[in-house]
VEXLUM-93957 format. One record per atom (N, C-alpha, C, CB): residue number from 1; atom name; x, y, z; residue in three letters. Coordinates in Angstrom, 3 decimals. Each point is the difference from the previous one (the first is absolute). Glycine has a CB too. Example, Ala and Ser with C-alpha at 12.3 -4.5 7.8 and 13.67 -1.06 7.14 Angstrom:
2
SITE pos site     east    north       up code
SITE   1    N   13.190   -5.690    7.800  ALA
SITE   1   CA   -0.890    1.190    0.000  ALA
SITE   1    C    0.900    1.200    0.000  ALA
SITE   1   CB   -1.892   -1.173    1.246  ALA
SITE   2    N    1.542    2.223   -1.966  SER
SITE   2   CA    0.820    1.190    0.060  SER
SITE   2    C   -0.770    1.090    0.730  SER
SITE   2   CB    1.184   -0.628   -2.145  SER
***
This chain:
120
SITE pos site     east    north       up code
SITE   1    N    3.468   49.264   11.245  MET
SITE   1   CA    0.032   -1.256   -0.320  MET
SITE   1    C   -1.439   -0.545   -0.461  MET
SITE   1   CB    2.000   -0.151    1.592  MET
SITE   2    N   -2.147   -0.382   -2.789  THR
SITE   2   CA   -1.355   -0.362   -0.529  THR
SITE   2    C   -0.610   -1.286    0.717  THR
SITE   2   CB    0.719    1.022   -2.292  THR
SITE   3    N   -1.782   -1.136    2.340  LEU
SITE   3   CA   -0.827   -1.153    0.367  LEU
SITE   3    C    0.829   -1.329   -0.799  LEU
SITE   3   CB   -2.568    1.601    0.240  LEU
SITE   4    N    2.685   -1.718   -1.316  ARG
SITE   4   CA    0.728   -1.049   -0.886  ARG
SITE   4    C    1.217   -0.209    0.493  ARG
SITE   4   CB   -1.051    0.565   -1.918  ARG
SITE   5    N    2.025    0.521    2.531  ARG
SITE   5   CA    1.350   -0.442    0.427  ARG
SITE   5    C   -0.383   -0.761    1.562  ARG
SITE   5   CB    1.571    2.245   -1.466  ARG
SITE   6    N   -2.555   -1.501    2.254  SER
SITE   6   CA    0.037   -0.726    1.233  SER
SITE   6    C   -0.540   -1.334   -0.217  SER
SITE   6   CB   -0.196    2.025    1.292  SER
SITE   7    N   -0.597   -2.255   -2.244  VAL
SITE   7   CA   -0.520   -1.645   -0.110  VAL
SITE   7    C    1.023   -0.728   -0.325  VAL
SITE   7   CB   -2.136    0.352   -0.764  VAL
SITE   8    N    2.968    0.188   -0.140  ALA
SITE   8   CA    1.278   -0.944   -0.456  ALA
SITE   8    C    0.907    0.006    0.838  ALA
SITE   8   CB   -0.212    0.319   -2.053  ALA
SITE   9    N    0.565    0.641    2.944  GLY
SITE   9   CA    0.950   -0.162    1.104  GLY
SITE   9    C   -0.562   -1.027    1.023  GLY
SITE   9   CB    0.840    2.418   -0.328  GLY
SITE  10    N   -2.246   -2.250    0.638  ALA
SITE  10   CA   -0.442   -0.913    1.174  ALA
SITE  10    C    0.186   -1.660   -0.672  ALA
SITE  10   CB   -2.031    2.084    1.175  ALA
SITE  11    N    1.821   -2.128   -2.535  LEU
SITE  11   CA    0.216   -1.460   -0.603  LEU
SITE  11    C    1.153   -0.462    0.229  LEU
SITE  11   CB   -1.296    0.316   -1.619  LEU
SITE  12    N    2.428    0.605    1.168  VAL
SITE  12   CA    1.407   -0.438    0.199  VAL
SITE  12    C    0.264   -0.465    1.548  VAL
SITE  12   CB    0.734    1.706   -1.957  VAL
SITE  13    N   -1.216   -0.782    2.866  LEU
SITE  13   CA    0.409   -0.421    1.327  LEU
SITE  13    C   -0.714   -1.192    0.410  LEU
SITE  13   CB    0.510    2.247    0.581  LEU
SITE  14    N   -1.878   -2.292   -1.042  ALA
SITE  14   CA   -0.606   -1.352    0.529  ALA
SITE  14    C    0.322   -1.176   -0.790  ALA
SITE  14   CB   -1.826    1.223    0.847  ALA
SITE  15    N    2.424   -1.063   -1.935  GLY
SITE  15   CA    0.191   -1.243   -0.865  GLY
SITE  15    C    0.572   -1.446    0.779  GLY
SITE  15   CB    0.520    1.898   -1.945  GLY
SITE  16    N    0.583   -1.476    2.863  PRO
SITE  16   CA    0.466   -1.143    0.684  PRO
SITE  16    C   -0.868   -0.554    0.989  PRO
SITE  16   CB    2.039    0.819   -0.407  PRO
SITE  17    N   -2.831   -0.181    1.008  THR
SITE  17   CA   -1.282   -0.510    1.005  THR
SITE  17    C   -0.903   -0.569   -0.854  THR
SITE  17   CB    0.076    1.754    1.730  THR
SITE  18    N   -0.538   -1.349   -2.873  LEU
SITE  18   CA   -1.010   -0.738   -0.837  LEU
SITE  18    C    0.904   -1.265   -0.417  LEU
SITE  18   CB   -1.528    2.216   -0.966  LEU
SITE  19    N    2.445   -2.255    0.582  LEU
SITE  19   CA    0.735   -1.175   -0.358  LEU
SITE  19    C    0.138   -0.914    0.981  LEU
SITE  19   CB    1.067    1.189   -1.418  LEU
SITE  20    N   -0.819   -0.771    2.621  LEU
SITE  20   CA    0.139   -0.929    1.343  LEU
SITE  20    C   -1.781   -0.629    0.150  LEU
SITE  20   CB    2.412    1.847    1.547  LEU
SITE  21    N   -3.178   -1.121   -1.615  LEU
SITE  21   CA   -1.294   -0.357    0.464  LEU
SITE  21    C   -0.487   -0.993   -1.150  LEU
SITE  21   CB   -0.493    2.326    1.389  LEU
SITE  22    N    0.928   -2.312   -2.583  ALA
SITE  22   CA   -0.448   -0.928   -0.969  ALA
SITE  22    C    0.960   -1.273    0.287  ALA
SITE  22   CB   -0.860    1.902   -1.844  ALA
SITE  23    N    2.004   -1.941    2.307  GLY
SITE  23   CA    0.637   -1.262    0.378  GLY
SITE  23    C   -0.696   -0.671    1.122  GLY
SITE  23   CB    2.111    0.888   -0.753  GLY
SITE  24    N   -3.082   -0.341    1.610  CYS
SITE  24   CA   -0.509   -0.654    1.024  CYS
SITE  24    C   -1.223   -0.581   -0.349  CYS
SITE  24   CB    1.115    1.357    1.413  CYS
SITE  25    N   -1.361   -1.176   -2.291  SER
SITE  25   CA   -1.616   -0.617   -0.539  SER
SITE  25    C   -0.253   -1.388    0.453  SER
SITE  25   CB    0.070    1.282   -2.220  SER
SITE  26    N   -0.969   -1.812    2.397  ASN
SITE  26   CA   -0.530   -1.316    0.275  ASN
SITE  26    C   -0.010   -0.865   -1.050  ASN
SITE  26   CB   -1.228    0.912    1.514  ASN
SITE  27    N    0.852   -0.216   -2.803  ASP
SITE  27   CA   -0.300   -0.837   -1.087  ASP
SITE  27    C    1.114   -0.746   -0.667  ASP
SITE  27   CB   -1.739    1.496   -0.264  ASP
SITE  28    N    1.871   -2.626    0.292  HIS
SITE  28   CA    1.182   -0.829   -0.630  HIS
SITE  28    C   -0.370   -0.510   -1.304  HIS
SITE  28   CB    0.798   -0.719    2.181  HIS
SITE  29    N   -1.846    1.192   -2.745  GLY
SITE  29   CA   -0.284   -0.326   -1.349  GLY
SITE  29    C   -0.815   -1.216    0.033  GLY
SITE  29   CB    2.057    1.043   -0.864  GLY
SITE  30    N   -2.723   -1.373    2.210  ILE
SITE  30   CA   -1.056   -1.117   -0.295  ILE
SITE  30    C   -1.311    0.332    0.554  ILE
SITE  30   CB    1.722   -1.713    0.038  ILE
SITE  31    N   -1.925    2.963    0.379  ALA
SITE  31   CA   -1.120    0.556    0.183  ALA
SITE  31    C   -1.239   -0.469   -1.162  ALA
SITE  31   CB    1.599    1.928    1.186  ALA
SITE  32    N   -2.648   -2.219   -0.711  GLY
SITE  32   CA   -1.328   -0.221   -0.698  GLY
SITE  32    C   -0.312   -1.670    0.017  GLY
SITE  32   CB    0.409    2.306   -1.675  GLY
SITE  33    N   -1.290   -2.575    0.523  ASN
SITE  33   CA   -0.543   -1.124   -0.324  ASN
SITE  33    C    0.734   -0.991   -0.806  ASN
SITE  33   CB   -1.780    1.281    0.264  ASN
SITE  34    N    1.959   -2.401    0.096  TRP
SITE  34   CA    0.657   -1.104   -0.581  TRP
SITE  34    C   -0.892   -1.380    0.026  TRP
SITE  34   CB    2.232    1.206    0.733  TRP
SITE  35    N   -2.416   -1.630   -2.003  ASN
SITE  35   CA   -0.605   -0.955   -0.289  ASN
SITE  35    C    0.656   -1.483    0.044  ASN
SITE  35   CB   -1.080    1.838   -1.120  ASN
SITE  36    N    0.860   -2.969    1.488  VAL
SITE  36   CA    0.291   -1.117    0.026  VAL
SITE  36    C    0.011   -0.602   -1.651  VAL
SITE  36   CB   -0.936    0.013    2.654  VAL
SITE  37    N    1.906   -0.421   -3.271  ASP
SITE  37   CA   -0.025   -0.353   -1.354  ASP
SITE  37    C    0.902   -1.338    0.015  ASP
SITE  37   CB   -0.345    2.573   -0.998  ASP
SITE  38    N   -0.223   -3.647    0.443  PRO
SITE  38   CA   -1.284   -0.149   -0.272  PRO
SITE  38    C   -0.946   -0.053    1.227  PRO
SITE  38   CB    0.843   -1.071   -2.003  PRO
SITE  39    N   -2.171    1.214    2.056  ARG
SITE  39   CA   -0.404   -0.075    1.287  ARG
SITE  39    C    0.292   -1.530    0.675  ARG
SITE  39   CB   -1.797    1.936   -0.682  ARG
SITE  40    N    2.079   -1.654    1.942  HIS
SITE  40   CA    0.354   -1.231    0.710  HIS
SITE  40    C   -0.691   -0.123    1.208  HIS
SITE  40   CB    2.082    0.026   -0.936  HIS
SITE  41    N   -2.655   -1.019    0.878  GLY
SITE  41   CA   -0.540   -0.406    1.435  GLY
SITE  41    C   -0.919    0.908    0.468  GLY
SITE  41   CB    1.978   -1.008    0.598  GLY
SITE  42    N   -2.114    1.407    0.763  PRO
SITE  42   CA   -0.963    1.134    0.595  PRO
SITE  42    C    0.442    1.227   -0.345  PRO
SITE  42   CB   -0.574   -1.206    1.849  PRO
SITE  43    N    1.767    1.332   -1.666  ILE
SITE  43   CA    0.664    1.766   -0.132  ILE
SITE  43    C   -0.167    0.256   -1.393  ILE
SITE  43   CB    2.049    0.056    1.799  ILE
SITE  44    N   -2.712    1.295   -1.705  GLU
SITE  44   CA   -0.379    0.529   -1.269  GLU
SITE  44    C    0.720    1.307   -0.093  GLU
SITE  44   CB   -2.263   -1.159   -0.066  GLU
SITE  45    N    2.640    2.036    0.976  HIS
SITE  45   CA    0.726    1.138   -0.215  HIS
SITE  45    C    0.458    0.458    1.214  HIS
SITE  45   CB   -1.157    0.511   -1.883  HIS
SITE  46    N    2.320    0.444    1.790  VAL
SITE  46   CA    0.453    0.556    1.420  VAL
SITE  46    C    0.175    1.488   -0.541  VAL
SITE  46   CB    1.395   -2.265    1.304  VAL
SITE  47    N   -2.023    2.997   -0.219  GLU
SITE  47   CA    0.330    1.530   -0.065  GLU
SITE  47    C    0.790    0.345    0.970  GLU
SITE  47   CB   -1.908    0.554   -0.892  GLU
SITE  48    N    3.072    0.296    0.537  PHE
SITE  48   CA    0.936    0.551    0.821  PHE
SITE  48    C   -0.249    1.506    0.261  PHE
SITE  48   CB    1.551   -1.746   -0.837  PHE
SITE  49    N   -1.739    2.240    1.943  ASP
SITE  49   CA   -0.056    1.480    0.489  ASP
SITE  49    C    1.497    0.619   -0.441  ASP
SITE  49   CB   -1.781   -0.525    2.268  ASP
SITE  50    N    1.611    1.808   -2.725  ALA
SITE  50   CA    1.208    0.599   -0.206  ALA
SITE  50    C    0.416    0.926    1.226  ALA
SITE  50   CB   -0.494   -0.176   -2.512  ALA
SITE  51    N   -0.430    0.514    3.628  ARG
SITE  51   CA    0.349    0.835    1.114  ARG
SITE  51    C    0.092   -0.791    1.249  ARG
SITE  51   CB   -1.065    1.887   -1.086  ARG
SITE  52    N    1.058   -3.412    0.986  SER
SITE  52   CA   -0.028   -0.677    1.202  SER
SITE  52    C    0.599   -1.390   -0.338  SER
SITE  52   CB   -2.045    1.344    0.945  SER
SITE  53    N    2.140   -2.176   -0.127  ASP
SITE  53   CA    0.727   -1.209   -0.241  ASP
SITE  53    C   -1.360   -1.014   -0.059  ASP
SITE  53   CB    2.609    0.660    1.342  ASP
SITE  54    N   -3.640   -0.366   -1.582  ALA
SITE  54   CA   -1.190   -0.705    0.008  ALA
SITE  54    C   -0.261   -0.347   -1.473  ALA
SITE  54   CB   -0.879    1.157    2.140  ALA
SITE  55    N    0.186   -2.729   -2.368  ALA
SITE  55   CA    0.122   -0.628   -1.044  ALA
SITE  55    C   -1.414   -0.613   -0.053  ALA
SITE  55   CB    2.600   -0.277    0.049  ALA
SITE  56    N   -3.625    0.252   -1.029  ILE
SITE  56   CA   -1.193   -0.673    0.265  ILE
SITE  56    C    0.134   -1.383   -1.014  ILE
SITE  56   CB   -1.495    2.432    0.698  ILE
SITE  57    N    1.178   -3.402   -0.238  VAL
SITE  57   CA    0.148   -1.324   -0.870  VAL
SITE  57    C   -1.480   -0.319   -0.216  VAL
SITE  57   CB    2.359   -1.030    1.008  VAL
SITE  58    N   -2.750    0.901   -2.298  GLY
SITE  58   CA   -1.307   -0.270   -0.526  GLY
SITE  58    C   -0.061   -1.467   -0.124  GLY
SITE  58   CB   -0.217    2.182   -1.216  GLY
SITE  59    N   -0.827   -2.937    1.694  VAL
SITE  59   CA    0.198   -1.225   -0.299  VAL
SITE  59    C   -1.480   -0.492   -0.378  VAL
SITE  59   CB    2.208   -0.238    1.527  VAL
SITE  60    N   -2.498   -0.723   -2.463  ASP
SITE  60   CA   -1.316   -0.437   -0.330  ASP
SITE  60    C   -0.687   -0.857    1.389  ASP
SITE  60   CB    0.829   -0.126   -2.811  ASP
SITE  61    N   -1.832    0.626    3.253  ASP
SITE  61   CA   -0.529   -0.458    1.153  ASP
SITE  61    C   -0.984   -1.426   -0.226  ASP
SITE  61   CB    0.195    2.669    0.826  ASP
SITE  62    N   -0.004   -3.165   -2.161  GLY
SITE  62   CA   -0.666   -1.253   -0.253  GLY
SITE  62    C   -1.417    0.024   -0.611  GLY
SITE  62   CB    1.356   -0.721    1.841  GLY
SITE  63    N   -1.909    1.860   -1.587  SER
SITE  63   CA   -1.231    0.402   -0.729  SER
SITE  63    C    0.022    0.907   -0.832  SER
SITE  63   CB   -0.925   -0.563    1.523  SER
SITE  64    N    1.867    0.842   -2.163  GLY
SITE  64   CA    0.072    1.126   -1.087  GLY
SITE  64    C    0.124    1.185    0.317  GLY
SITE  64   CB   -1.108   -1.095   -1.075  GLY
SITE  65    N    1.203    1.361    2.638  GLY
SITE  65   CA    0.375    1.349    0.405  GLY
SITE  65    C    1.350   -0.005    0.245  GLY
SITE  65   CB   -2.061    0.508    0.915  GLY
SITE  66    N    2.487    0.715   -0.432  ASP
SITE  66   CA    1.393    0.293    0.639  ASP
SITE  66    C   -0.060    0.232    1.432  ASP
SITE  66   CB    0.726    0.994   -2.042  ASP
SITE  67    N    0.283   -1.422    2.581  GLU
SITE  67   CA    0.422    0.319    1.548  GLU
SITE  67    C    1.453    0.709   -0.003  GLU
SITE  67   CB   -1.359   -2.223    0.981  GLU
SITE  68    N    1.391    2.944   -0.234  HIS
SITE  68   CA    1.273    0.877    0.144  HIS
SITE  68    C    0.681   -0.171    1.391  HIS
SITE  68   CB   -1.051    1.737   -1.587  HIS
SITE  69    N    2.284   -2.156    1.529  LEU
SITE  69   CA    0.906   -0.091    1.220  LEU
SITE  69    C    0.863    0.802    0.232  LEU
SITE  69   CB   -0.232   -1.777   -0.134  LEU
SITE  70    N    0.411    2.342    1.155  GLN
SITE  70   CA    0.943    1.023    0.428  GLN
SITE  70    C    1.286   -0.547    0.212  GLN
SITE  70   CB   -1.709    1.219    0.985  GLN
SITE  71    N    2.774   -0.904   -1.927  PHE
SITE  71   CA    1.576   -0.146    0.266  PHE
SITE  71    C    0.653    0.949    0.082  PHE
SITE  71   CB    0.043   -1.571   -0.903  PHE
SITE  72    N    1.224    1.298    1.295  ARG
SITE  72   CA    1.214    0.980    0.020  ARG
SITE  72    C    1.055   -0.235   -0.844  ARG
SITE  72   CB   -0.457    0.310    2.081  ARG
SITE  73    N    0.861    0.720   -2.886  TYR
SITE  73   CA    1.384   -0.447   -0.846  TYR
SITE  73    C    1.025    1.146    0.377  TYR
SITE  73   CB   -1.261   -1.211   -2.254  TYR
SITE  74    N    2.588    0.600    1.454  SER
SITE  74   CA    1.064    0.840    0.130  SER
SITE  74    C    0.741   -0.336   -1.351  SER
SITE  74   CB    0.099    0.102    2.727  SER
SITE  75    N    0.799    1.100   -3.209  VAL
SITE  75   CA    0.628   -0.297   -1.142  VAL
SITE  75    C    1.461    0.539    0.349  VAL
SITE  75   CB   -2.193    0.101   -1.638  VAL
SITE  76    N    3.251   -0.861    1.187  ARG
SITE  76   CA    1.296    0.754    0.294  ARG
SITE  76    C    0.699   -0.693   -1.288  ARG
SITE  76   CB    0.106    0.404    2.982  ARG
SITE  77    N    0.600    0.723   -3.638  ASP
SITE  77   CA    0.975   -0.422   -1.242  ASP
SITE  77    C   -0.816   -1.025   -0.963  ASP
SITE  77   CB    2.316    0.202    1.562  ASP
SITE  78    N   -3.695   -0.091   -1.669  GLY
SITE  78   CA   -0.808   -0.810   -1.047  GLY
SITE  78    C   -0.449   -1.508    0.732  GLY
SITE  78   CB    1.500    1.244   -2.222  GLY
SITE  79    N   -0.966   -1.453    3.346  ASP
SITE  79   CA   -0.611   -1.152    0.684  ASP
SITE  79    C   -1.239    0.535    1.086  ASP
SITE  79   CB    2.505   -1.372   -0.263  ASP
SITE  80    N   -3.592    0.680   -0.025  VAL
SITE  80   CA   -1.268    0.045    0.371  VAL
SITE  80    C   -0.363   -1.095    1.006  VAL
SITE  80   CB   -0.426    1.048   -2.158  VAL
SITE  81    N   -0.190   -0.644    3.272  THR
SITE  81   CA   -0.472   -0.865    1.132  THR
SITE  81    C   -1.375    0.473    0.222  THR
SITE  81   CB    2.274   -0.375    1.125  THR
SITE  82    N   -3.073   -0.680   -0.998  LEU
SITE  82   CA   -1.430    0.227    0.056  LEU
SITE  82    C   -0.495   -0.765    1.391  LEU
SITE  82   CB   -0.258    0.164   -2.814  LEU
SITE  83    N   -0.192    0.074    3.864  THR
SITE  83   CA   -0.247   -0.741    1.153  THR
SITE  83    C   -1.464    0.286    0.517  THR
SITE  83   CB    2.532    0.049    0.532  THR
SITE  84    N   -3.217   -1.381    0.001  GLY
SITE  84   CA   -1.111    0.383    0.421  GLY
SITE  84    C   -0.725   -1.260    0.492  GLY
SITE  84   CB    0.067    2.018   -1.497  GLY
SITE  85    N   -1.279   -2.057    1.851  ILE
SITE  85   CA   -0.739   -1.182    0.435  ILE
SITE  85    C   -0.838   -0.788   -1.063  ILE
SITE  85   CB   -0.061    1.213    2.123  ILE
SITE  86    N    0.599   -2.479   -2.440  TRP
SITE  86   CA   -0.939   -0.839   -1.025  TRP
SITE  86    C   -0.185   -1.230    0.438  TRP
SITE  86   CB    0.700    1.069   -1.840  TRP
SITE  87    N   -2.415   -1.318    1.885  HIS
SITE  87   CA   -0.410   -1.252    0.490  HIS
SITE  87    C    0.272   -0.148    1.577  HIS
SITE  87   CB    0.457   -0.937   -2.386  HIS
SITE  88    N   -0.226    2.197    3.065  GLY
SITE  88   CA    0.376   -0.192    1.451  GLY
SITE  88    C    1.400   -0.114    0.366  GLY
SITE  88   CB   -1.998   -1.037    0.129  GLY
SITE  89    N    2.739    1.187   -1.140  LYS
SITE  89   CA    1.616   -0.322    0.165  LYS
SITE  89    C    0.590    1.377   -0.452  LYS
SITE  89   CB    0.058   -2.786   -0.618  LYS
SITE  90    N    1.058    3.028    1.381  ASP
SITE  90   CA    0.890    1.104   -0.448  ASP
SITE  90    C    0.838   -0.431   -1.235  ASP
SITE  90   CB    0.121    0.870    2.411  ASP
SITE  91    N   -0.104   -0.118   -3.606  VAL
SITE  91   CA    0.498   -0.571   -1.173  VAL
SITE  91    C    0.880    1.151   -0.492  VAL
SITE  91   CB   -2.024   -1.639   -0.536  VAL
SITE  92    N    3.061    1.169   -0.294  THR
SITE  92   CA    0.965    1.073   -0.452  THR
SITE  92    C    0.380   -0.446   -1.714  THR
SITE  92   CB    1.152    0.432    2.872  THR
SITE  93    N   -1.546    0.538   -3.587  TRP
SITE  93   CA    0.287   -0.104   -1.573  TRP
SITE  93    C    1.253    1.028   -0.013  TRP
SITE  93   CB   -2.710   -0.496   -1.121  TRP
SITE  94    N    3.599   -0.343    0.192  SER
SITE  94   CA    1.223    1.083   -0.442  SER
SITE  94    C    0.194    0.071   -1.257  SER
SITE  94   CB    1.171   -0.340    1.758  SER
SITE  95    N   -0.450    1.080   -2.338  GLY
SITE  95   CA    0.566    0.038   -1.474  GLY
SITE  95    C    0.510    1.190   -0.157  GLY
SITE  95   CB   -1.484   -1.424   -0.977  GLY
SITE  96    N    1.443    1.647   -0.677  ARG
SITE  96   CA    0.519    1.012   -0.649  ARG
SITE  96    C   -0.600    0.577   -0.970  ARG
SITE  96   CB    1.574   -0.834    0.598  ARG
SITE  97    N   -1.559    2.190   -0.415  LEU
SITE  97   CA   -0.527    1.118   -1.042  LEU
SITE  97    C    0.769    0.010   -1.169  LEU
SITE  97   CB   -0.729    1.445    1.712  LEU
SITE  98    N    0.265   -1.644   -2.850  SER
SITE  98   CA    0.714    0.222   -1.489  SER
SITE  98    C   -1.069    0.744   -0.877  SER
SITE  98   CB    1.521   -2.313    0.058  SER
SITE  99    N   -1.331    3.687    0.051  GLY
SITE  99   CA   -0.912    0.739   -0.796  GLY
SITE  99    C   -1.537   -0.101    0.237  GLY
SITE  99   CB    1.796   -0.262   -1.534  GLY
SITE 100    N   -2.424   -0.216    0.605  ASP
SITE 100   CA   -1.592   -0.299    0.316  ASP
SITE 100    C   -0.389   -1.403    0.291  ASP
SITE 100   CB   -0.512    1.793   -1.504  ASP
SITE 101    N    1.617   -2.548    2.129  GLN
SITE 101   CA   -0.241   -1.265    0.326  GLN
SITE 101    C    0.388   -0.159    1.275  GLN
SITE 101   CB    0.174   -0.727   -2.088  GLN
SITE 102    N   -0.771    0.015    3.018  LEU
SITE 102   CA    0.376   -0.194    1.458  LEU
SITE 102    C   -0.250   -1.747    0.197  LEU
SITE 102   CB   -0.862    2.835    0.935  LEU
SITE 103    N    2.075   -3.600   -0.673  GLU
SITE 103   CA   -0.140   -1.469    0.444  GLU
SITE 103    C    0.110   -0.073    1.388  GLU
SITE 103   CB    0.920   -0.862   -1.985  GLU
SITE 104    N   -1.959    0.197    2.577  LEU
SITE 104   CA    0.178   -0.262    1.441  LEU
SITE 104    C   -0.297   -1.276    0.269  LEU
SITE 104   CB   -0.472    2.095    0.583  LEU
SITE 105    N    1.432   -2.713    0.219  ARG
SITE 105   CA   -0.112   -1.359    0.661  ARG
SITE 105    C   -0.652   -0.147    1.391  ARG
SITE 105   CB    1.985   -0.386   -1.261  ARG
SITE 106    N   -2.957   -0.366    1.520  GLY
SITE 106   CA   -0.734   -0.015    1.241  GLY
SITE 106    C    0.672   -1.577    0.603  GLY
SITE 106   CB   -2.586    1.678   -0.904  GLY
SITE 107    N    1.684   -1.853    1.851  PRO
SITE 107   CA    0.260   -1.288    0.703  PRO
SITE 107    C   -0.282   -1.155   -0.606  PRO
SITE 107   CB   -0.346    1.072    1.720  PRO
SITE 108    N   -0.467   -1.141   -2.896  ASP
SITE 108   CA   -0.307   -1.249   -0.704  ASP
SITE 108    C    0.235    0.084   -1.730  ASP
SITE 108   CB   -1.830   -0.432    2.108  ASP
SITE 109    N    1.988    1.926   -2.672  GLU
SITE 109   CA    0.042    0.320   -1.199  GLU
SITE 109    C    0.385    1.138   -0.375  GLU
SITE 109   CB   -1.296   -1.311   -0.060  GLU
SITE 110    N    1.574    1.561   -1.088  ALA
SITE 110   CA    0.274    1.231   -0.587  ALA
SITE 110    C   -1.029    0.822   -0.904  ALA
SITE 110   CB    2.109   -1.063    0.191  ALA
SITE 111    N   -2.164    2.397   -0.164  ILE
SITE 111   CA   -0.918    0.469   -0.722  ILE
SITE 111    C    0.572    1.086   -0.933  ILE
SITE 111   CB   -1.604   -0.667    1.764  ILE
SITE 112    N    1.229    1.058   -2.967  VAL
SITE 112   CA    0.452    0.990   -0.604  VAL
SITE 112    C   -1.032    1.086   -0.215  VAL
SITE 112   CB    1.589   -1.529   -0.893  VAL
SITE 113    N   -1.213    2.992    1.058  LEU
SITE 113   CA   -1.022    0.808    0.056  LEU
SITE 113    C    0.508    0.940   -0.990  LEU
SITE 113   CB   -0.867   -0.415    2.356  LEU
SITE 114    N    0.162    1.271   -3.151  ARG
SITE 114   CA    0.123    1.144   -0.998  ARG
SITE 114    C   -0.900    1.158    0.533  ARG
SITE 114   CB    0.428   -1.618   -2.071  ARG
SITE 115    N    0.264    2.646    1.637  ARG
SITE 115   CA   -0.314    1.142    0.532  ARG
SITE 115    C   -1.388    0.419   -1.030  ARG
SITE 115   CB    2.776    0.622    1.044  ARG
SITE 116    N   -3.803   -0.068   -0.376  GLY
SITE 116   CA   -1.264    0.264   -0.724  GLY
SITE 116    C   -1.277    0.009    0.616  GLY
SITE 116   CB    1.151   -0.856   -1.550  GLY
SITE 117    N   -2.218    1.402    1.343  ALA
SITE 117   CA   -1.214    0.200    0.617  ALA
SITE 117    C   -0.620   -1.247    0.349  ALA
SITE 117   CB   -0.222    2.011   -1.143  ALA
SITE 118    N   -0.281   -2.283    2.167  HIS
SITE 118   CA   -0.793   -1.521    0.326  HIS
SITE 118    C   -1.108    0.053   -0.846  HIS
SITE 118   CB    0.516   -0.344    2.496  HIS
SITE 119    N   -0.618   -0.993   -3.204  VAL
SITE 119   CA   -0.987   -0.539   -0.863  VAL
SITE 119    C   -0.193   -1.214    0.453  VAL
SITE 119   CB    0.488    1.207   -1.826  VAL
SITE 120    N   -1.950   -1.484    1.643  ARG
SITE 120   CA   -0.711   -1.240    0.219  ARG
SITE 120    C   -0.240   -0.728   -0.914  ARG
SITE 120   CB   -0.787    0.826    1.404  ARG
***
């Protein structure tokens, strides 16, 4: 048996396992940075971590700088929920992922985010 046949045989046997592992990925197509469009109030961007349920919400601190708030998120069948502490209160933003656009509705307002690098 040649090395080439051994590798090919191993890939055939491992194929179902590799497919199963790919199906268990945490990435729901939301990982990365999303900018509020158009810029809306103090919220500037949200960054979703692909390896966990952590999200960083970037807000304008009022002096031209950024403040980063720790939130958590979940995605199920395109429905997104973002939870955390905002001005000392527990808040929940929820909405729907549609390609490179995400609309979230919060306690008082709705924001639209678009996928892309954070710009100031």
